[in-house]
Wavefront OBJ file of the C-alpha trace (Angstrom):
o trace
v -1.124 -14.217 -17.827
v 0.775 -14.830 -14.714
v 0.356 -12.541 -12.032
v 3.678 -11.754 -9.941
v 1.738 -9.824 -7.261
v -1.717 -10.472 -6.076
v -2.651 -6.886 -5.544
v -5.779 -7.812 -3.733
v -3.881 -9.905 -1.115
v -1.352 -7.117 -0.818
v -4.291 -4.674 -0.169
v -5.850 -6.977 2.271
v -2.560 -7.142 4.157
v -2.284 -3.548 4.376
v -5.794 -2.963 5.343
v -5.574 -5.138 8.584
v -2.710 -2.982 10.009
v -4.905 -0.219 10.729
v -7.126 -0.001 13.966
v -8.967 2.693 12.467
v -9.984 0.727 9.395
v -10.828 -2.217 11.699
v -13.201 0.119 13.514
v -15.024 1.254 10.216
v -15.243 -2.421 9.066
v -16.949 -3.591 12.181
v -19.785 -0.772 12.175
v -19.392 1.827 9.380
v -22.719 3.256 10.340
v -21.691 4.220 13.764
v -18.498 5.540 12.350
v -20.079 7.857 9.761
v -23.066 8.827 11.866
v -21.020 10.558 14.400
v -19.054 12.547 11.751
v -22.097 13.452 9.379
v -22.537 16.904 10.597
v -18.874 17.523 10.403
v -18.639 16.008 6.983
v -21.357 18.287 5.859
v -19.741 21.276 7.418
v -16.314 20.155 5.378
v -17.918 19.734 2.075
v -20.921 22.162 2.191
v -19.045 25.046 0.167
v -16.848 22.749 -1.914
v -17.290 23.295 -5.516
v -14.098 22.837 -7.627
v -13.317 19.191 -6.942
v -17.141 18.165 -7.412
v -17.485 20.106 -10.680
v -14.142 18.394 -11.863
v -15.636 15.064 -11.124
v -18.912 15.883 -12.886
v -17.139 16.951 -15.772
v -15.449 13.602 -16.053
v -18.905 11.511 -15.584
v -20.830 11.049 -18.825
v -24.317 11.143 -17.399
v -27.043 11.430 -19.982
v -30.886 12.524 -19.210
v -32.232 8.908 -19.572
v -29.729 7.273 -17.092
v -30.232 5.717 -13.941
v -27.212 6.208 -11.655
v -26.020 4.415 -8.498
v -23.899 6.538 -6.071
v -21.957 3.895 -3.857
v -21.048 5.615 -0.629
v -22.967 8.547 -1.284
v -22.534 10.345 1.927
v -24.169 13.586 2.147
v -24.713 13.685 -1.625
v -21.853 15.663 -2.751
v -22.191 14.036 -6.116
v -25.566 12.292 -5.806
v -27.508 15.741 -5.466
v -25.860 17.488 -8.579
v -26.102 14.154 -10.703
v -30.034 14.191 -9.928
v -30.202 17.422 -11.895
v -29.153 15.716 -15.144
v -30.132 11.885 -14.597
v -33.327 10.051 -14.860
v -33.131 8.608 -11.365
v -30.308 8.508 -8.531
v -29.705 5.634 -5.989
v -27.693 6.772 -3.179
v -26.198 3.958 -1.253
v -24.543 4.299 2.260
v -24.239 2.327 5.400
v -24.636 5.671 7.588
v -28.407 6.690 7.964
v -27.171 10.182 9.577
v -25.421 10.744 6.005
v -28.279 9.843 3.783
v -30.651 12.085 6.095
v -28.328 15.218 5.118
v -28.554 13.717 1.399
v -32.330 13.689 1.562
v -32.339 17.318 3.200
v -30.442 18.751 0.314
v -32.630 16.841 -2.155
v -35.360 18.354 -0.813
v -34.019 21.755 -0.923
v -33.520 21.519 -4.456
v -37.180 20.113 -5.020
v -35.384 16.897 -6.449
v -37.773 13.531 -6.298
v -35.863 11.532 -8.882
v -33.842 9.709 -6.401
v -34.036 6.998 -3.458
v -31.680 5.716 -0.733
v -30.615 2.332 0.617
v -28.937 2.289 4.012
v -26.839 -0.565 3.848
v -23.183 -1.738 3.627
v -21.893 -2.471 0.193
v -20.316 -5.662 1.270
v -23.961 -6.990 2.134
v -25.570 -5.620 -0.982
v -27.050 -8.210 -3.472
v -27.299 -7.012 -7.145
v -30.880 -8.033 -8.327
v -32.467 -8.160 -4.989
v -31.456 -5.082 -2.939
v -30.295 -3.070 -5.681
v -31.188 -3.400 -9.595
v -28.230 -2.733 -12.109
v -27.949 0.813 -13.164
v -26.869 2.567 -16.285
v -24.014 4.155 -14.580
v -22.221 3.126 -11.147
v -20.243 5.846 -9.208
v -17.794 5.417 -6.361
v -15.887 8.493 -5.266
v -13.263 7.833 -2.323
v -15.749 5.081 -1.088
v -13.332 2.005 -1.756
v -12.395 1.065 1.968
v -13.116 -2.615 2.108
v -11.148 -5.344 3.030
v -11.820 -7.304 0.015
v -11.514 -4.724 -2.938
v -11.638 -7.260 -5.587
v -15.266 -8.477 -4.569
v -16.417 -4.603 -3.984
v -15.048 -3.964 -7.664
v -16.538 -7.100 -9.170
v -19.993 -6.056 -7.808
v -19.566 -2.644 -8.920
v -19.097 -3.807 -12.440
v -21.997 -6.089 -12.063
v -24.228 -3.261 -10.938
v -23.474 -1.310 -14.087
v -25.195 -1.717 -17.313
v -23.286 0.915 -19.246
v -20.005 2.364 -17.148
v -18.279 2.580 -13.927
v -16.369 5.561 -12.454
v -14.365 5.808 -9.512
v -12.425 8.488 -7.929
v -9.541 7.708 -5.711
v -6.215 9.251 -4.434
v -2.915 9.320 -6.232
v 0.042 9.016 -4.132
v -0.288 9.878 -0.400
v -3.990 10.077 0.814
v -3.406 13.716 1.858
v -1.373 16.522 0.550
v 2.289 17.463 2.418
v 0.861 20.031 4.723
v -2.167 17.734 5.840
v 0.351 14.606 6.271
v 2.407 16.985 8.422
v -0.554 17.857 10.685
v -1.551 13.764 10.862
v 2.264 13.123 11.885
v 2.021 15.853 14.566
v -1.249 14.379 16.114
v -0.878 10.725 15.684
v 3.095 10.279 15.243
v 4.642 8.576 12.272
v 3.842 5.018 12.681
v 0.045 5.632 13.294
v 0.038 8.164 10.391
v 1.431 5.148 8.079
v -1.524 3.108 9.110
v -3.938 5.650 8.043
v -5.729 6.355 4.715
v -5.560 3.547 2.241
v -3.277 2.593 -0.740
v -3.713 4.663 -3.844
v -5.181 4.002 -7.243
v -2.543 1.669 -8.513
v -4.121 -1.091 -6.284
v -7.777 -0.875 -7.984
v -6.341 -0.384 -11.232
v -4.316 -3.609 -11.065
v -6.993 -5.658 -9.365
v -9.232 -4.651 -12.271
v -6.483 -5.446 -14.723
v -6.354 -9.059 -13.036
v -9.958 -9.390 -13.505
v -9.756 -8.661 -17.195
v -11.101 -5.298 -17.097
v -8.793 -2.453 -18.548
v -9.794 0.872 -17.221
v -9.050 4.103 -18.417
v -7.056 6.530 -15.952
v -6.752 10.309 -15.486
v -4.681 11.747 -12.875
v -5.609 15.288 -12.095
v -5.171 17.930 -9.203
v -8.350 18.252 -7.478
v -8.843 21.446 -5.530
v -10.941 21.296 -2.379
v -12.301 24.236 -0.500
v -13.770 24.259 2.890
v -15.357 27.282 4.495
v -15.671 28.170 8.015
v -17.108 31.042 10.182
v -14.037 30.734 12.494
v -10.620 29.316 12.850
v -12.072 27.619 16.039
v -15.020 25.831 14.075
v -12.260 24.602 11.524
v -10.363 23.086 14.342
v -13.305 21.456 16.271
v -14.578 20.108 12.699
v -11.422 18.553 11.941
v -11.048 16.910 15.542
v -14.729 15.452 15.060
v -13.923 14.129 11.871
v -10.615 12.521 12.677
v -9.666 12.293 16.323
v -12.732 12.636 18.764
v -11.640 13.090 22.292
v -8.209 14.909 21.627
v -7.414 17.161 24.270
v -4.194 19.006 23.063
v -5.546 20.861 20.144
v -2.615 22.914 19.628
v -1.179 21.025 16.762
v -4.526 21.677 14.864
v -4.931 25.414 15.912
v -1.178 25.725 14.469
v -1.926 24.241 11.428
v -5.301 26.035 10.458
v -3.435 29.445 11.697
v -1.191 28.745 8.561
v -3.897 27.120 6.219
v -6.846 29.558 6.475
v -7.359 32.479 4.438
v -10.140 35.028 5.138
v -12.349 35.796 1.907
v -14.372 38.997 1.032
v -17.355 37.890 2.981
v -15.197 37.413 6.353
v -15.455 33.713 6.163
v -12.451 31.377 6.489
v -11.395 29.128 3.867
v -9.022 26.047 3.738
v -7.957 25.250 -0.107
v -6.029 21.897 -0.512
v -4.946 20.403 -3.453
v -4.740 16.471 -3.741
v -3.526 14.479 -6.691
v -6.410 12.268 -7.529
v -7.372 9.540 -10.095
v -10.398 8.908 -12.093
v -10.630 5.361 -13.075
v -13.455 4.349 -15.260
v -14.452 1.656 -17.684
v -17.401 1.099 -20.107
v -19.271 -2.159 -20.158
v -18.534 -4.263 -23.634
v -21.504 -4.144 -26.120
v -22.729 -0.680 -24.825
l 1 2 3 4 5 6 7 8 9 10 11 12 13 14 15 16 17 18 19 20 21 22 23 24 25 26 27 28 29 30 31 32 33 34 35 36 37 38 39 40 41 42 43 44 45 46 47 48 49 50 51 52 53 54 55 56 57 58 59 60 61 62 63 64 65 66 67 68 69 70 71 72 73 74 75 76 77 78 79 80 81 82 83 84 85 86 87 88 89 90 91 92 93 94 95 96 97 98 99 100 101 102 103 104 105 106 107 108 109 110 111 112 113 114 115 116 117 118 119 120 121 122 123 124 125 126 127 128 129 130 131 132 133 134 135 136 137 138 139 140 141 142 143 144 145 146 147 148 149 150 151 152 153 154 155 156 157 158 159 160 161 162 163 164 165 166 167 168 169 170 171 172 173 174 175 176 177 178 179 180 181 182 183 184 185 186 187 188 189 190 191 192 193 194 195 196 197 198 199 200 201 202 203 204 205 206 207 208 209 210 211 212 213 214 215 216 217 218 219 220 221 222 223 224 225 226 227 228 229 230 231 232 233 234 235 236 237 238 239 240 241 242 243 244 245 246 247 248 249 250 251 252 253 254 255 256 257 258 259 260 261 262 263 264 265 266 267 268 269 270 271 272 273 274 275 276 277 278 279
């Protein structure tokens, strides 16, 4: 079928327009090593979005699972409770060290880690094919078509992607980004939504299932100031005027029965998955 739009080239064109994405491309390990502790803090008490994703995954007790871009183990750790073996791949040793701590806390030994960039990974040499491959919010590559082709090659049975639908943050979060970075810089942050990987897969002859849902994310903090400092570490290290962030969390946080401060965000999300032919 003749392609009117080359979705991968359009993705590339949008990708190169962001200095932040360029910095991640140059050295993703350094980028995420500096944010590992803050990322763990943000996701430590998160349950609802993770449970929703786990319910979509079809993981069997005999499965081997590759979690590409595993980070601190938000999915890899609970997947290890079901699967025979989990391989957690991430470029950041800082993120994977947190994952290992979480696995150890649960007494899990049915896992391995691989500290490498997906772009540099060779299937069959660095990573053997797995029954199921998962990539949750880890598609920030310049050449998305190549990354998706490799995910497909790494899977024996099925591939599951989780990515945002529409803007990459909800309206209140986007308003904070605009207040901190300005309109033009905010436009260059984040990534295009799920329709890009879906169309790139379609052009490659893969016709995935798509489910759109509203993911509920909870982050729990000891104080409003901890929420502010965590956000700054994650999104704008070195920021001097923190007033827009403090104003945002003054509105966004609620105090729970334990005296903790909870930020609940709801984001439209796409689950995109396909099963391998003949399996």
